[in-house]
C-alpha positions as a printed NumPy array, in Angstrom:
array([[  1.646,   6.016,  12.431],
       [  3.168,   7.753,   9.404],
       [  1.617,  10.985,   8.226],
       [ -0.243,  10.838,   4.904],
       [  1.422,  12.822,   2.116],
       [ -0.005,  16.055,   0.795],
       [ -2.401,  15.701,  -2.123],
       [ -0.839,  16.877,  -5.398],
       [ -3.175,  19.39 ,  -7.042],
       [ -3.604,  20.871, -10.5  ],
       [ -5.73 ,  24.023, -10.78 ],
       [ -7.569,  24.705, -14.062],
       [ -8.471,  28.379, -14.404],
       [ -6.317,  30.716, -12.342],
       [ -8.456,  33.819, -11.981],
       [-10.343,  35.163,  -8.982],
       [-11.447,  31.705,  -7.887],
       [ -8.603,  29.404,  -8.905],
       [ -5.935,  31.713,  -7.519],
       [ -7.659,  33.963,  -4.978],
       [ -9.764,  31.252,  -3.322],
       [ -8.344,  27.798,  -4.022],
       [ -4.578,  28.281,  -4.326],
       [ -4.567,  30.802,  -1.473],
       [ -6.464,  28.312,   0.706],
       [ -4.061,  25.49 ,  -0.128],
       [ -1.14 ,  27.807,   0.642],
       [ -2.433,  27.836,   4.243],
       [ -2.801,  24.036,   4.226],
       [  0.501,  22.861,   2.758],
       [  0.654,  19.781,   4.961],
       [ -2.417,  18.501,   3.147],
       [ -2.336,  20.096,  -0.325],
       [  0.421,  21.029,  -2.762],
       [ -0.282,  22.812,  -6.048],
       [  2.008,  21.158,  -8.599],
       [  0.368,  22.369, -11.829],
       [ -1.504,  25.474, -12.972],
       [ -3.468,  25.796, -16.227],
       [ -4.685,  29.097, -17.619],
       [ -4.916,  30.51 , -21.16 ],
       [ -3.026,  33.632, -20.045],
       [  0.724,  33.03 , -19.579],
       [  1.037,  35.619, -16.807],
       [ -1.548,  33.754, -14.71 ],
       [  0.226,  30.409, -14.448],
       [  2.129,  30.865, -11.19 ],
       [  1.616,  31.32 ,  -7.468],
       [  4.207,  32.632,  -5.02 ],
       [  3.432,  29.926,  -2.452],
       [  4.042,  27.166,  -5.018],
       [  7.006,  28.333,  -7.122],
       [  7.659,  24.847,  -8.535],
       [  4.135,  24.464,  -9.981],
       [  4.319,  23.542, -13.671],
       [  2.549,  26.01 , -16.014],
       [  0.177,  24.753, -18.716],
       [ -1.849,  26.517, -21.37 ],
       [ -4.213,  23.626, -22.145],
       [ -6.213,  21.406, -19.801],
       [ -5.187,  18.314, -21.766],
       [ -1.543,  18.946, -20.857],
       [ -2.362,  19.301, -17.155],
       [ -4.468,  16.131, -17.202],
       [ -1.54 ,  14.245, -18.759],
       [  0.672,  15.223, -15.793],
       [  1.084,  11.97 , -13.813],
       [  1.819,  13.757, -10.525],
       [ -1.573,  15.501, -10.418],
       [ -3.999,  13.604,  -8.151],
       [ -6.713,  16.229,  -7.685],
       [ -7.947,  18.766, -10.249],
       [ -9.62 ,  21.971,  -9.084],
       [-11.997,  23.007, -11.878],
       [-12.306,  26.808, -11.794],
       [-12.572,  28.177, -15.371],
       [-15.561,  30.271, -16.591],
       [-18.891,  28.754, -15.583],
       [-19.876,  27.173, -18.879],
       [-16.783,  24.904, -18.847],
       [-17.2  ,  23.411, -15.364],
       [-19.057,  20.205, -16.177],
       [-17.094,  19.453, -19.347],
       [-13.714,  19.93 , -17.666],
       [-14.804,  17.943, -14.598],
       [-15.734,  14.964, -16.786],
       [-12.426,  15.225, -18.657],
       [-10.484,  15.208, -15.384],
       [-12.41 ,  12.249, -13.971],
       [-11.91 ,  10.297, -17.183],
       [ -8.184,  11.031, -16.858],
       [ -8.219,   9.304, -13.466],
       [ -8.095,  12.433, -11.279],
       [-10.152,  13.39 ,  -8.257],
       [-12.143,  16.589,  -8.91 ],
       [-13.175,  19.608,  -6.877],
       [-15.638,  21.514,  -9.071],
       [-16.396,  25.178,  -8.471],
       [-19.967,  26.399,  -8.497],
       [-22.037,  26.244, -10.529],
       [-21.908,  22.472, -10.324],
       [-23.21 ,  22.267, -13.896],
       [-26.105,  24.115, -15.514],
       [-28.484,  21.18 , -15.87 ],
       [-29.181,  17.878, -14.204],
       [-27.732,  16.258, -17.342],
       [-24.447,  18.032, -16.545],
       [-24.503,  16.648, -13.016],
       [-25.502,  13.164, -14.134],
       [-22.606,  13.097, -16.613],
       [-20.157,  14.106, -13.877],
       [-21.529,  11.55 , -11.414],
       [-21.354,   8.802, -14.038],
       [-17.74 ,   9.718, -14.848],
       [-16.853,   9.641, -11.133],
       [-18.456,   6.217, -10.698],
       [-16.628,   4.827, -13.721],
       [-13.281,   6.148, -12.534],
       [-13.747,   5.4  ,  -8.835],
       [-12.586,   8.93 ,  -8.03 ],
       [-13.99 ,  11.615,  -5.706],
       [-16.185,  14.316,  -7.266],
       [-16.564,  17.165,  -4.77 ],
       [-18.919,  20.147,  -5.286],
       [-17.467,  23.399,  -3.958],
       [-20.366,  24.339,  -1.665],
       [-18.158,  25.576,   1.146],
       [-20.738,  28.022,   2.451],
       [-22.683,  25.092,   3.911],
       [-20.145,  25.471,   6.75 ],
       [-20.896,  29.145,   7.455],
       [-21.609,  29.844,  11.11 ],
       [-24.778,  31.884,  10.554],
       [-26.376,  29.244,   8.331],
       [-25.521,  26.478,  10.767],
       [-27.065,  28.485,  13.615],
       [-30.22 ,  29.19 ,  11.608],
       [-30.511,  25.48 ,  10.812],
       [-30.024,  24.63 ,  14.518],
       [-32.779,  27.046,  15.576],
       [-35.103,  25.789,  12.857],
       [-34.574,  22.166,  13.943],
       [-34.962,  22.982,  17.648],
       [-38.652,  23.775,  17.205],
       [-38.631,  26.923,  19.331],
       [-40.056,  28.923,  16.407],
       [-42.904,  26.417,  16.077],
       [-43.882,  25.281,  12.602],
       [-41.773,  27.392,  10.255],
       [-44.044,  29.022,   7.672],
       [-41.751,  31.455,   5.817],
       [-38.014,  31.816,   5.186],
       [-36.322,  34.634,   3.32 ],
       [-32.637,  34.504,   2.391],
       [-31.368,  37.773,   0.926],
       [-28.132,  38.799,  -0.744],
       [-28.47 ,  42.49 ,  -1.493],
       [-26.028,  45.224,  -2.405],
       [-25.677,  48.14 ,  -4.816],
       [-23.206,  48.205,  -7.661],
       [-22.442,  47.77 , -11.339],
       [-20.418,  44.976, -12.95 ],
       [-19.097,  44.731, -16.495],
       [-16.931,  41.582, -16.54 ],
       [-17.469,  38.165, -18.182],
       [-19.688,  37.047, -15.309],
       [-22.381,  39.442, -16.566],
       [-22.714,  37.649, -19.937],
       [-24.781,  34.631, -20.916],
       [-22.143,  33.509, -23.433],
       [-19.796,  32.59 , -20.567],
       [-22.559,  31.266, -18.337],
       [-22.678,  34.419, -16.22 ],
       [-25.512,  35.948, -14.248],
       [-26.179,  35.924, -10.536],
       [-28.287,  32.751, -10.489],
       [-25.279,  30.565, -11.265],
       [-22.616,  32.894,  -9.821],
       [-23.688,  33.629,  -6.252],
       [-27.059,  32.024,  -5.662],
       [-25.872,  28.372,  -5.721],
       [-24.778,  28.941,  -2.108],
       [-28.004,  30.612,  -1.002],
       [-30.123,  28.051,  -2.808],
       [-28.142,  25.341,  -1.002],
       [-28.999,  26.991,   2.323],
       [-32.64 ,  27.414,   1.323],
       [-33.171,  23.797,   0.293],
       [-31.483,  22.531,   3.464],
       [-34.104,  24.487,   5.427],
       [-36.993,  23.764,   3.027],
       [-37.06 ,  20.021,   3.614],
       [-37.255,  16.963,   1.391],
       [-40.394,  17.844,  -0.577],
       [-40.136,  18.522,  -4.311],
       [-40.581,  22.309,  -4.59 ],
       [-42.733,  24.211,  -7.013],
       [-40.531,  26.985,  -8.407],
       [-41.309,  30.565,  -9.382],
       [-38.503,  32.816, -10.564],
       [-38.012,  36.299, -11.998],
       [-34.835,  37.686, -13.599],
       [-33.934,  41.351, -14.16 ],
       [-30.91 ,  43.157, -15.529],
       [-30.747,  46.456, -13.662],
       [-27.162,  47.756, -13.592],
       [-24.745,  45.28 , -15.172],
       [-23.268,  45.915, -18.62 ],
       [-23.779,  42.342, -19.839],
       [-26.957,  40.582, -20.912],
       [-27.336,  38.298, -17.874],
       [-29.439,  38.838, -14.772],
       [-28.081,  40.857, -11.861],
       [-31.33 ,  40.615,  -9.885],
       [-33.073,  37.342,  -9.059],
       [-36.086,  36.436,  -6.96 ],
       [-37.021,  32.773,  -6.402],
       [-39.995,  31.318,  -4.515],
       [-40.107,  27.674,  -3.445],
       [-43.296,  26.075,  -2.15 ],
       [-44.715,  22.642,  -1.384],
       [-47.47 ,  21.297,   0.891],
       [-46.122,  20.875,   4.399],
       [-43.026,  23.006,   3.72 ],
       [-42.394,  26.684,   4.451],
       [-42.655,  29.231,   1.663],
       [-39.019,  30.082,   0.88 ],
       [-37.895,  33.27 ,  -0.845],
       [-34.36 ,  33.728,  -2.157],
       [-33.394,  37.12 ,  -3.524],
       [-30.355,  38.795,  -4.997],
       [-30.56 ,  42.532,  -5.641],
       [-28.004,  44.808,  -7.265],
       [-30.027,  47.939,  -6.426],
       [-30.193,  47.753,  -2.616],
       [-28.31 ,  50.821,  -1.386],
       [-29.52 ,  50.279,   2.19 ],
       [-28.83 ,  47.126,   4.241],
       [-31.231,  44.184,   4.24 ],
       [-31.181,  41.326,   6.756],
       [-29.684,  38.13 ,   5.335],
       [-32.158,  36.001,   7.296],
       [-35.852,  36.349,   8.116],
       [-37.54 ,  33.188,   9.422],
       [-41.142,  33.126,  10.668],
       [-42.891,  30.354,  12.554],
       [-46.06 ,  29.744,  14.531],
       [-44.183,  30.46 ,  17.786],
       [-41.776,  33.235,  16.802],
       [-39.332,  34.847,  14.406],
       [-35.582,  34.948,  13.691],
       [-33.711,  37.642,  11.798],
       [-30.126,  38.759,  11.252],
       [-27.022,  38.468,   9.124],
       [-23.682,  36.687,   8.983],
       [-22.429,  38.393,  12.157],
       [-25.497,  38.609,  14.382],
       [-28.784,  36.727,  14.739],
       [-31.651,  37.308,  17.142],
       [-34.905,  35.499,  17.738],
       [-38.1  ,  36.022,  19.708],
       [-40.63 ,  33.314,  20.531],
       [-43.478,  32.348,  22.791],
       [-44.033,  29.019,  24.551],
       [-47.663,  28.285,  23.691],
       [-47.767,  25.42 ,  26.222],
       [-47.512,  28.021,  28.988],
       [-50.397,  30.08 ,  27.566],
       [-54.13 ,  29.467,  28.036],
       [-55.968,  27.806,  25.119],
       [-57.958,  30.068,  22.829],
       [-60.855,  28.059,  21.323],
       [-62.887,  29.738,  18.61 ],
       [-65.515,  32.126,  20.002],
       [-67.73 ,  33.828,  17.416],
       [-69.717,  35.931,  19.899],
       [-69.312,  39.729,  19.743],
       [-66.252,  40.809,  21.707],
       [-66.627,  42.845,  24.842],
       [-66.469,  46.551,  24.129],
       [-66.433,  45.869,  20.347],
       [-62.665,  45.373,  20.524],
       [-60.273,  42.898,  18.939],
       [-58.841,  39.816,  20.606],
       [-55.841,  40.777,  22.714],
       [-53.575,  38.892,  25.09 ],
       [-50.274,  39.507,  26.807],
       [-47.63 ,  37.206,  25.396],
       [-44.761,  35.877,  27.475],
       [-41.958,  36.562,  25.001],
       [-38.615,  34.816,  25.223],
       [-35.54 ,  35.922,  23.335],
       [-32.16 ,  34.693,  22.191],
       [-29.228,  35.954,  20.19 ],
       [-26.006,  34.764,  18.561],
       [-22.728,  36.43 ,  17.562],
       [-20.269,  34.997,  15.039],
       [-16.986,  33.77 ,  16.504],
       [-14.979,  34.06 ,  13.29 ],
       [-14.819,  36.367,  10.283],
       [-17.907,  36.098,   8.106],
       [-18.318,  36.243,   4.36 ],
       [-18.528,  39.814,   3.078],
       [-21.028,  39.176,   0.313],
       [-21.066,  38.995,  -3.47 ],
       [-17.75 ,  39.783,  -5.109],
       [-15.709,  39.439,  -1.91 ],
       [-13.193,  36.702,  -1.179],
       [-15.041,  34.02 ,   0.837],
       [-14.319,  33.665,   4.521],
       [-11.387,  31.334,   5.198],
       [-13.061,  29.093,   7.776],
       [-15.774,  27.447,   5.633],
       [-13.385,  26.985,   2.701],
       [-10.775,  25.273,   4.871],
       [-13.45 ,  23.017,   6.404],
       [-14.492,  21.839,   2.953],
       [-10.866,  21.213,   1.962],
       [-10.249,  19.274,   5.177],
       [-13.289,  17.117,   4.456],
       [-12.059,  16.511,   0.914],
       [ -8.643,  15.486,   2.241],
       [-10.248,  12.966,   4.598],
       [-12.331,  11.54 ,   1.756],
       [ -9.318,  11.11 ,  -0.542],
       [ -6.656,  10.039,   1.957],
       [ -8.76 ,   8.269,   4.604],
       [-11.734,   7.038,   2.613],
       [-14.291,   8.871,   4.719],
       [-17.743,   9.643,   3.267],
       [-18.176,  13.031,   1.621],
       [-19.962,  15.545,   3.811],
       [-21.529,  17.291,   0.79 ],
       [-22.315,  14.903,  -2.05 ],
       [-22.873,  15.433,  -5.792],
       [-26.317,  13.841,  -5.606],
       [-27.646,  16.341,  -3.065],
       [-26.26 ,  19.253,  -5.099],
       [-28.068,  17.808,  -8.138],
       [-31.317,  18.873,  -6.439],
       [-30.036,  22.452,  -6.272],
       [-29.065,  22.386,  -9.942],
       [-32.56 ,  21.093, -10.819],
       [-34.09 ,  24.218,  -9.253],
       [-31.69 ,  26.524, -11.098],
       [-32.457,  24.713, -14.351],
       [-36.172,  25.332, -13.752],
       [-35.444,  29.033, -13.206],
       [-33.783,  29.273, -16.635],
       [-36.633,  27.359, -18.254],
       [-39.304,  29.517, -16.597],
       [-37.603,  32.636, -17.95 ],
       [-36.942,  31.051, -21.392],
       [-33.179,  31.549, -21.062],
       [-31.023,  29.328, -23.3  ],
       [-28.259,  27.386, -21.595],
       [-24.715,  28.319, -22.654],
       [-22.832,  26.223, -25.192],
       [-20.839,  23.526, -23.447],
       [-23.536,  22.007, -21.249],
       [-23.581,  18.216, -21.351],
       [-27.04 ,  17.481, -22.725],
       [-28.487,  14.012, -23.023],
       [-27.395,  13.971, -26.67 ],
       [-23.791,  14.905, -25.907]])
């Protein structure tokens, strides 16, 4: 059997993401991906040492007219993602779109419609779905050893100031659409299929721009756990990434280490309601037979907001994308499921009366 050729890639936006995440990843996967074109408004950011023959472009229209480009990685400032993704799909290219995967459900619907018309793959860049700690938390949650899960907290906390374009609303900045798309993806995977009620608060504590650098989101629905997602820019002391509570136990930990503690209620005596005064005027007490477990990451974990993502999850997403394009396999993370995440983020903006940046693909566009 002959080996399938590498996918020819054009990268639009060659900053921290386009260069430092995507091109660097493809440089490690040259048998499957070859960057043949780079588009950026800055001339000195149109090259990569691993792909010296890549053609430089200053305008996306020129890159999209390049017949060799099969796949376009959309990685410009946030507010351009949906518009550029639709342009690339309409030009007959497959698309890998960086997060945020649009600002509104109208953005996502426009991208999905363009993909269906063109018959091309539209892949959201939600690579952190493959992170080891999240996958372990999901495994424990599904196993039932924690009982009925009642509360989940997912935290991304650090301390620091930022003053770049990602702190401004004009460019679609702010932590909700910068870092929290990944954590919201984790949260909704664990929340379940119910339509969540959303509460959200934004604050600008340390950043120089006008966008939020602190976010707290609560998701609730009958029959689902209460889920809290938080991003703090003022946490100078460490906070656990995960805190999961259930009727049989609790899990906590971070990207490198998780531990859990639970009780097997089937091995304990029943405790029917007894409203008589307790002996000795005391409180109900019993000795619980606690069981414990722990987990350690096998590979390097993500280092948090602002850091280059861990290589493993990114390469897994790229491998899945290769199989979808070259072998016709189903996408492991689909645009329609990410639409649900975007719907929650849209609600957060609406709750806080934040206008969406120019460039979103509204129903009237």
